[in-house]
C-alpha positions as CSV (number, residue, x, y, z in Angstrom):
1,X,107.2,89.9,101.3
2,X,107.5,86.2,101.8
3,X,106.7,84.8,98.4
4,X,109.0,84.4,95.4
5,X,112.1,83.8,97.6
6,X,114.8,81.6,96.1
7,X,116.7,80.6,99.2
8,X,115.9,78.0,101.9
9,X,114.7,80.5,104.4
10,X,112.3,82.0,101.9
11,X,110.7,78.6,101.1
12,X,110.2,77.9,104.8
13,X,108.7,81.4,105.3
14,X,106.3,80.8,102.4
15,X,105.2,77.5,104.0
16,X,104.8,79.3,107.3
17,X,102.6,81.9,105.7
18,X,100.3,79.2,104.3
19,X,100.1,77.4,107.6
20,X,99.3,80.6,109.5
21,X,96.5,81.3,107.0
22,X,94.8,78.2,108.3
23,X,95.5,78.5,112.0
24,X,94.8,81.8,113.7
25,X,97.6,83.0,116.2
26,X,97.1,83.5,119.9
27,X,97.1,87.3,119.2
28,X,93.9,87.0,117.1
29,X,91.7,88.6,119.7
30,X,88.4,90.0,118.5
31,X,89.0,93.4,117.0
32,X,87.1,96.5,117.9
33,X,84.2,96.5,115.5
34,X,84.1,100.3,115.3
35,X,87.7,100.2,113.9
36,X,87.3,97.3,111.5
37,X,83.9,98.1,110.0
38,X,85.1,100.5,107.2
39,X,87.9,98.0,106.2
40,X,85.5,95.1,105.9
41,X,83.2,97.1,103.8
42,X,86.1,98.2,101.5
43,X,87.0,94.6,100.5
44,X,89.6,95.6,97.9
45,X,92.9,97.5,98.2
46,X,96.2,98.2,96.5
47,X,99.6,97.2,97.9
48,X,102.7,99.1,96.6
49,X,106.2,97.7,97.0
50,X,108.7,100.2,96.0
51,X,112.2,101.1,97.1
52,X,115.9,100.8,96.1
53,X,115.3,97.2,95.0
54,X,113.4,98.6,92.0
55,X,116.7,99.6,90.4
56,X,118.2,96.1,89.9
57,X,114.6,94.9,89.1
58,X,115.0,91.5,90.6
59,X,112.6,91.7,93.4
60,X,112.5,93.2,96.9
61,X,114.7,90.3,98.3
62,X,117.5,90.9,95.8
63,X,120.0,92.0,98.4
64,X,119.5,88.9,100.4
65,X,119.1,86.4,97.5
66,X,122.2,87.6,95.8
67,X,124.3,88.2,99.0
68,X,125.0,91.8,97.9
69,X,127.3,93.4,100.6
70,X,125.5,96.1,102.6
71,X,127.9,98.9,101.5
72,X,127.5,98.0,97.8
73,X,123.7,97.8,98.0
74,X,123.6,101.1,99.8
75,X,125.1,102.8,96.7
76,X,121.7,102.3,95.0
77,X,120.5,105.2,97.1
78,X,122.7,107.5,95.0
79,X,120.8,106.4,91.9
80,X,117.3,106.5,93.3
81,X,115.9,109.7,91.9
82,X,112.5,108.8,90.4
83,X,111.7,111.7,88.1
84,X,108.4,110.2,87.0
85,X,107.0,109.6,90.5
86,X,103.4,110.8,90.8
87,X,101.6,109.8,93.9
88,X,98.3,111.3,92.6
89,X,98.6,109.0,89.6
90,X,99.0,106.0,91.8
91,X,96.0,107.0,93.9
92,X,93.8,107.7,90.9
93,X,94.8,104.3,89.4
94,X,93.8,102.5,92.6
95,X,90.5,104.4,92.6
96,X,89.8,103.6,89.0
97,X,90.5,99.9,89.8
98,X,87.7,100.0,92.4
99,X,90.1,99.8,95.3
100,X,89.1,101.5,98.5
101,X,92.5,101.6,100.4
102,X,96.2,101.5,99.8
103,X,99.2,100.2,101.7
104,X,102.7,101.6,100.8
105,X,106.1,100.2,101.8
106,X,107.6,102.8,104.1
107,X,110.6,100.6,104.8
108,X,111.4,97.0,103.7
109,X,113.9,94.6,105.1
110,X,116.8,96.3,103.3
111,X,116.5,99.2,105.8
112,X,116.1,102.1,103.4
113,X,113.4,104.5,104.7
114,X,111.1,106.1,102.2
115,X,110.4,108.9,104.7
116,X,112.0,111.6,106.8
117,X,114.0,110.0,109.7
118,X,115.9,112.9,110.8
119,X,119.7,112.5,110.7
120,X,119.5,108.9,109.5
121,X,121.6,109.0,106.2
122,X,119.8,106.0,104.7
123,X,116.5,107.6,103.7
124,X,115.0,109.0,100.5
125,X,115.1,112.4,102.1
126,X,118.9,112.3,102.8
127,X,120.0,110.7,99.5
128,X,119.6,111.4,95.8
129,X,115.8,111.8,95.7
130,X,115.6,114.3,98.5
131,X,111.9,113.5,98.9
132,X,109.6,112.1,101.5
133,X,107.7,109.6,99.5
134,X,105.5,108.6,102.5
135,X,104.3,112.2,102.8
136,X,103.5,112.4,99.1
137,X,101.7,109.1,99.1
138,X,99.7,109.9,102.2
139,X,98.6,113.2,100.8
140,X,97.5,111.7,97.5
141,X,95.7,108.7,99.0
142,X,93.8,111.0,101.4
143,X,92.9,113.4,98.5
144,X,91.5,110.5,96.5
145,X,89.3,109.4,99.4
146,X,91.2,106.1,99.9
147,X,92.1,104.5,103.2
148,X,95.8,105.2,104.1
149,X,98.0,102.2,105.0
150,X,101.7,101.9,105.7
151,X,103.8,98.7,105.4
152,X,106.8,98.6,107.8
153,X,109.4,95.9,108.6
154,X,111.1,96.1,112.0
155,X,113.9,93.8,110.8
156,X,116.9,95.2,109.0
157,X,119.4,93.1,107.2
158,X,122.2,95.7,107.9
159,X,122.2,94.7,111.5
160,X,124.1,91.5,112.6
161,X,121.9,91.6,115.6
162,X,119.0,90.5,113.6
163,X,120.7,87.2,112.7
164,X,122.3,86.6,116.2
165,X,120.5,88.8,118.7
166,X,122.1,87.2,121.7
167,X,125.7,87.1,120.3
168,X,125.3,90.6,118.8
169,X,123.2,92.2,121.5
170,X,124.2,95.9,121.0
171,X,123.4,95.6,117.3
172,X,120.0,93.9,118.0
173,X,119.2,96.7,120.5
174,X,120.2,99.4,118.0
175,X,117.8,97.8,115.5
176,X,115.1,97.8,118.1
177,X,115.7,101.4,118.9
178,X,115.4,102.3,115.2
179,X,112.1,100.3,115.0
180,X,110.6,102.2,118.0
181,X,111.9,105.6,116.8
182,X,110.6,105.1,113.2
183,X,107.2,103.9,114.4
184,X,106.8,107.0,116.5
185,X,107.7,109.2,113.4
186,X,105.3,107.4,111.1
187,X,102.5,107.5,113.6
188,X,103.1,111.2,114.5
189,X,104.1,113.0,111.4
190,X,101.6,112.1,108.6
191,X,98.2,112.7,110.0
192,X,95.7,109.9,110.4
193,X,96.9,106.5,109.3
194,X,94.3,103.8,108.8
195,X,96.3,100.6,108.5
196,X,99.7,99.5,109.8
197,X,100.9,96.5,107.9
198,X,103.8,94.8,109.7
199,X,106.1,92.2,108.1
200,X,109.1,90.5,109.6
201,X,108.5,91.5,113.2
202,X,107.5,88.1,114.6
203,X,110.0,86.5,117.0
204,X,110.1,83.4,114.9
205,X,112.1,85.4,112.3
206,X,115.0,85.9,114.7
207,X,118.0,83.8,113.7
208,X,116.0,82.4,110.7
209,X,115.1,79.5,113.0
210,X,118.2,78.8,115.0
211,X,118.9,78.8,118.8
212,X,122.1,78.5,120.9
213,X,121.4,75.3,122.7
214,X,123.3,72.8,124.8
215,X,123.7,69.5,122.9
216,X,125.5,66.4,124.3
217,X,127.1,68.4,127.1
218,X,128.4,70.9,124.6
219,X,127.0,74.0,123.0
220,X,126.2,74.6,119.4
221,X,123.8,76.2,117.0
222,X,120.8,73.9,116.4
223,X,117.9,74.3,114.1
224,X,114.7,75.2,115.9
225,X,111.4,74.0,114.4
226,X,110.1,76.7,112.1
227,X,107.2,78.7,113.4
228,X,108.2,78.3,117.1
229,X,109.2,81.4,118.9
230,X,112.8,82.4,119.6
231,X,113.5,81.9,123.3
232,X,116.7,84.0,123.7
233,X,117.1,87.1,125.8
234,X,116.3,89.7,123.2
235,X,112.9,91.2,122.8
236,X,111.4,93.5,120.2
237,X,109.3,95.1,123.0
238,X,106.4,95.1,120.7
239,X,104.0,95.8,123.6
240,X,105.6,99.3,124.0
241,X,105.1,100.0,120.3
242,X,101.5,98.8,120.6
243,X,100.7,101.0,123.5
244,X,102.3,104.0,121.7
245,X,100.3,103.2,118.6
246,X,97.0,103.1,120.4
247,X,97.7,106.4,122.0
248,X,98.9,108.2,118.8
249,X,96.5,106.5,116.3
250,X,93.6,104.9,118.4
251,X,91.6,103.8,115.3
252,X,94.5,102.3,113.3
253,X,94.2,98.7,112.1
254,X,97.2,96.4,112.6
255,X,97.8,93.0,111.0
256,X,99.1,90.0,112.8
257,X,102.8,89.9,112.0
258,X,104.4,91.7,114.9
259,X,103.4,89.6,118.0
260,X,100.9,92.2,119.1
261,X,97.0,92.1,119.2
262,X,95.9,92.0,115.6
263,X,92.8,93.6,114.0
264,X,93.1,91.4,110.9
265,X,95.1,88.3,109.9
266,X,97.3,88.2,106.8
267,X,97.2,85.3,104.2
268,X,99.8,85.6,101.4
269,X,99.7,84.4,97.8
270,X,97.0,82.9,95.6
271,X,97.8,79.5,97.0
272,X,96.9,80.7,100.6
273,X,93.2,81.4,99.8
274,X,92.3,79.1,102.7
275,X,88.9,78.4,104.2
276,X,85.8,80.4,105.0
277,X,86.3,82.5,108.2
278,X,83.7,85.1,109.3
279,X,84.9,85.2,112.9
280,X,88.4,86.8,112.4
281,X,88.8,89.6,109.9
282,X,91.5,88.6,107.3
283,X,93.1,89.7,104.1
284,X,94.8,87.9,101.2
285,X,97.7,89.8,99.8
286,X,99.0,88.8,96.4
287,X,100.6,90.3,93.3
288,X,99.2,91.4,90.0
289,X,102.1,90.0,88.0
290,X,104.0,87.5,90.1
291,X,106.5,89.8,91.9
292,X,106.3,92.2,94.8
293,X,109.1,94.5,93.9
294,X,109.6,95.7,90.4
295,X,110.7,93.2,87.7
296,X,110.6,94.2,84.1
297,X,108.3,92.3,81.6
298,X,106.1,90.8,84.3
299,X,102.8,90.6,82.6
300,X,99.4,90.4,84.4
301,X,97.1,87.4,84.2
302,X,93.8,87.5,82.2
303,X,91.0,89.6,83.8
304,X,89.1,86.5,84.7
305,X,91.8,85.4,87.1
306,X,91.4,88.5,89.3
307,X,87.6,88.6,89.1
308,X,87.4,85.0,90.2
309,X,90.1,85.6,92.9
310,X,88.2,88.6,94.3
311,X,85.0,86.7,94.4
312,X,86.6,83.7,96.1
313,X,88.2,85.9,98.7
314,X,85.1,88.0,99.5
315,X,83.0,84.8,99.4
316,X,85.2,83.5,102.2
317,X,84.6,86.7,104.1
318,X,88.1,88.2,103.5
319,X,89.6,91.3,101.8
320,X,91.9,91.2,98.8
321,X,94.9,93.5,98.5
322,X,96.6,93.4,95.1
323,X,100.3,94.5,94.8
324,X,102.0,96.5,92.1
325,X,105.7,97.2,92.0
326,X,106.5,100.5,90.3
327,X,109.6,100.9,88.1
328,X,112.7,102.8,89.4
329,X,111.3,106.0,87.9
330,X,108.0,105.6,89.8
331,X,105.7,104.6,87.0
332,X,103.4,101.6,87.2
333,X,103.7,99.2,84.3
334,X,101.2,100.1,81.6
335,X,99.8,96.6,81.1
336,X,99.3,96.2,84.8
337,X,97.6,99.5,85.0
338,X,95.3,98.6,82.1
339,X,94.3,95.4,83.8
340,X,93.5,97.2,87.1
341,X,91.2,99.6,85.2
342,X,89.4,96.6,83.7
343,X,88.8,95.2,87.2
344,X,87.4,98.6,88.1
345,X,85.1,98.5,85.1
346,X,83.8,95.2,86.2
347,X,83.3,96.5,89.8
348,X,81.4,99.5,88.4
349,X,78.8,97.0,87.1
350,X,78.8,94.4,89.8
351,X,80.4,96.0,92.9
352,X,77.2,95.7,94.9
353,X,78.0,92.0,95.1
354,X,81.4,92.7,96.6
355,X,81.5,96.0,98.6
356,X,79.9,96.1,102.0
357,X,79.0,92.4,101.8
358,X,79.9,89.5,104.1
359,X,80.7,86.0,103.0
360,X,78.0,83.3,102.8
361,X,75.6,82.0,103.8
362,X,76.2,79.4,101.1
363,X,79.8,78.2,101.8
364,X,82.4,78.0,99.1
365,X,82.3,74.9,96.9
366,X,83.0,73.7,93.4
367,X,80.2,75.9,92.2
368,X,81.8,79.1,93.5
369,X,80.9,81.3,96.5
370,X,78.2,83.6,97.9
371,X,78.1,87.0,99.5
372,X,75.3,88.8,101.2
373,X,74.1,92.3,102.1
374,X,70.9,93.1,104.0
375,X,68.2,90.9,102.5
376,X,70.1,89.9,99.3
377,X,72.3,86.9,98.7
378,X,74.7,87.2,95.7
379,X,75.6,83.8,94.3
380,X,78.8,83.9,92.4
381,X,78.7,80.9,90.1
382,X,82.2,80.2,88.9
383,X,81.6,76.7,87.7
384,X,78.1,75.7,86.5
385,X,76.8,72.2,86.9
386,X,75.4,70.8,83.7
387,X,71.8,71.8,84.2
388,X,71.0,73.6,87.4
389,X,72.7,74.6,90.7
390,X,71.2,73.1,93.9
391,X,72.0,75.1,97.0
392,X,71.2,74.1,100.6
393,X,67.9,74.9,102.1
394,X,67.6,78.1,104.1
395,X,65.2,79.4,106.7
396,X,64.2,82.4,104.6
397,X,61.8,82.7,101.7
398,X,63.3,83.7,98.3
399,X,61.1,86.4,96.9
400,X,62.8,86.7,93.5
401,X,66.0,86.0,91.6
402,X,67.8,88.2,89.1
403,X,70.9,87.4,87.0
404,X,73.1,90.6,87.3
405,X,75.3,89.4,84.5
406,X,72.5,88.9,82.0
407,X,69.8,86.4,81.2
408,X,66.7,85.3,83.0
409,X,67.3,83.2,86.1
410,X,64.7,80.9,87.6
411,X,64.6,79.8,91.2
412,X,62.7,76.9,92.8
413,X,62.7,76.7,96.6
414,X,61.8,73.5,98.4
415,X,62.4,72.1,101.8
416,X,65.4,70.3,100.4
417,X,67.1,73.3,98.9
418,X,67.2,76.3,96.5
419,X,67.5,75.4,92.8
420,X,68.9,77.9,90.3
421,X,68.8,77.7,86.6
422,X,70.1,79.9,83.8
423,X,70.3,79.3,80.0
424,X,73.8,78.2,79.0
425,X,74.2,81.1,76.6
426,X,73.5,83.5,79.4
427,X,76.2,82.2,81.7
428,X,79.2,84.4,82.3
429,X,82.5,82.6,81.9
430,X,84.2,84.7,84.5
431,X,81.5,84.9,87.2
432,X,77.7,84.5,86.8
433,X,76.1,86.6,89.6
434,X,72.6,85.8,90.6
435,X,70.9,88.0,93.3
436,X,68.4,86.3,95.6
437,X,66.1,88.7,97.3
438,X,64.9,87.3,100.7
439,X,62.1,88.1,103.1
440,X,64.5,88.6,106.0
441,X,68.2,89.7,106.5
442,X,70.6,87.2,105.1
443,X,72.9,87.7,108.1
444,X,70.4,85.7,110.2
445,X,71.1,82.6,108.2
446,X,73.9,80.4,109.5
447,X,76.5,79.3,106.9
448,X,75.4,76.3,104.9
449,X,77.7,73.9,103.1
450,X,76.7,72.2,99.8
451,X,76.5,68.4,100.1
452,X,78.8,66.5,97.8
C-alpha cells in the first residue's frame, strides 16, 4: 500500500493518493449497475495484507525501505511456514465484524506469490509453506458468504525493468509477461472472484517519476511531475488484461489503479476521506492499527474512531475496507480482533443505518452525516449543537422521528428546515442516530448542504 512509507517516493505516492481521491481519473466511466449493486449495499469489508514481510514485522515496504538485496529478502520464503494459519477463522472474524466482503493480497510489490504459479520458484506453493493461500482464503470466504476479493500488484521490485523500462526492456517485458500470466491464473483457477484490487499498475509508477529527456542539447534523467504518465516505449498492455478479465470473470469489480476502466475508485488512509460523491462508486481503504503489513504491538484505536469513520464514509456514499496484517504464523492480533468484534456488535444494533443505504440527502457537515434507504433518512449526529440540530428543508413530509440509539427525539418541520432535538443525556457520544420516516422515497430528494 502507499501509506506509512518512509522514503521520498512513498511520501509522493501518499500525496498522489490523496489528490486522486478528490479528482476522478479519466478511466472513471460509469460502472455497470448490475455489477456494482451488491458491493454498494455491502458498505464494509476486510483487507488482509500478509506475505513474507510479516516475518521482519516492519511493514510491507520493508524490502524497499531498508534496501534489502533481492537474494537476501528471498530467503524469508524458507522461513514462511505459518502453522497457525486458519482461513476459516479470518472469514469468521470478518463476518463477526459485520463485514460483507474481503480482499486478500495475492501478491505484493516484493513479487512473492501466495498462490500456485506453476514452476515459478518464488511462491508459497514452491517454498517452505507448500500451500496455496489464495485457494484456502477463497474457499473460506465463500463458505462464510462473503464477497471474494484479490489484491494484486503488477509491479515487482525484483525486475530492473520496473525502474528503467526503456533501458532494461527485456526485464520490463518479462515483468509484464508475469503480470499477464498470473492474472490469467487468478481469474481462471479459483472460481468466481468478486473484486480485483490493483495496486502499483498505473504508468505513473514507472521510473518513480523520471523520464529520459533531452536537456540543453544533451540527454539526462530528469524528474517528471508526479502523477503524469510515463511516456516511454514500454506498455503494461492493461487493455489485454482487461479484455481477458471481462471474458473470464464478467461480473468482477475492478478498482482504478491499473489504467483500465474502473468500477470503483480507491481513496487511501483516514486523511483521504474526501468529499461527498454519489456519482462514482468509491471505497476508502485504511488500517485498523496504523500499518498494512504486520508490525508487533500495533494497537487499535478506540471503538468510537471506527464507528465515526464508518458513518463518515457511508454518509459520503462510499465503502470502508479496513485492513488487518496477520502475524507470520497467520494469526490476527487479539486486540485488533476484539475491536473488530465490537464493531460487529454495534452493527448488529444499528446496521440498518449503514447497509444498503446511500449517502445523503443531508450533506456532510460539522454535525455529522446522513444516509438513506427507501423512505427513511438516518441522521448520524457526531457533533451536537448546543440545543437542537437544524437541517435544510426537504420536499418531503417527515411523518415521525425515532432515536435508534435511545431517548425520545422531537422533530419540527417548517419551510425553512427540519429541526431535531434530543435530551443531552440521551445523546450517544459515538454516533446518535435519528431515523426520519418520510412520505416518499428519500432517493428523490436532491443532496442538501447545511448553511454555515
